[in-house]
N, C-alpha and C positions, 0 to 999 in steps of 0.2 A: 429451543436452540439458543444457548447463551450468547453467541456472536450476534445473531439478529437482534436480540435484546439490546446489546451494547449499541449497535448500529442505530437503533431507533432513538437514542438520547443524543440527537443532533444539538450542537451548540451553534451560536450565531457565527456565520463565516463559513459553515460547512455545508455541502461537500467540497473538498478542493482536490486539484490534481497534485501529484508528487511523482518525482523522479527517484527511482531506486538507485542509491549510490553504492551499496555493498550487498553481496549474496547474504540472504538470512534463509536458514533451513529450519522449518517448524520442528520443534521438539516435543510440544505439548499440544494437547488437543485445544482447538480456538486459535492456534497461532496460523499466520499465513506465510508460506514459502514464496520468497520473491528472488528474482536473480537479474544480473545486469545484462539485459538485452538478450539472452540466449534462448528463453523458452516461451516468451510471451509476445503477443501480437504487436504491441505498440512500442516502438523503440525510437527515441529523440534524445538528441544530446540536453543534457542539463545546463544550468547557467555556468557550471565550471568546466564544461568541455567533457564531462564523463558521460558515456552513452549508458543509459539504464531504462529499465522497464518503467511506465507510467502506470501509476495506481490512482484509484479514487479514494481519497480519505475521507471517511464519513464522520468521524468523530475523533477527539482526542481522550485519551483514558488515563487516569492517575497512573504515576509510576513510570512515565516515559514511553507510552504506547500509544499508537494511532489504531483505530479500527478502520479497515480499508478493504477493497475489492480490487482484483485483477482478473483480466480475461486471458485465457491461453490461446495458442494456434488454432485449437480445435472450436474455439467460440464459447468455451466453458468458463463461466465465472466462478471464482472462488473467493470467500470472504474469511476475515480473520484479524487477528492483530499482528502488527509488526513494530519493532522499536523505532521510536522517533529518530534517532541518530543514524538509523540506515536509510533515510529518505529525505529528500529536501522538497519542501512546499514550493509549488511553482506560482508565479504571478501570472493571472489571466488577462 
């Protein structure tokens, strides 16, 4: 699985939590569909007051992508890449 291989290449400072700012629909294999608080279990306001899903960012990938995981309401985790511009890393 290419996604798992990407996730195993963690850089210093990862994993991190991130709030989803914009809906992103996966179009290619390995991409991760994320939504603004409608389909996933954990929904909290981000720093700008926008409500969005919280994902776990496992690594940053060249070309403006993060490799991340998200858990749906059924408790099923999905993993894949999501554009960096669609999420906001959270300070812990």
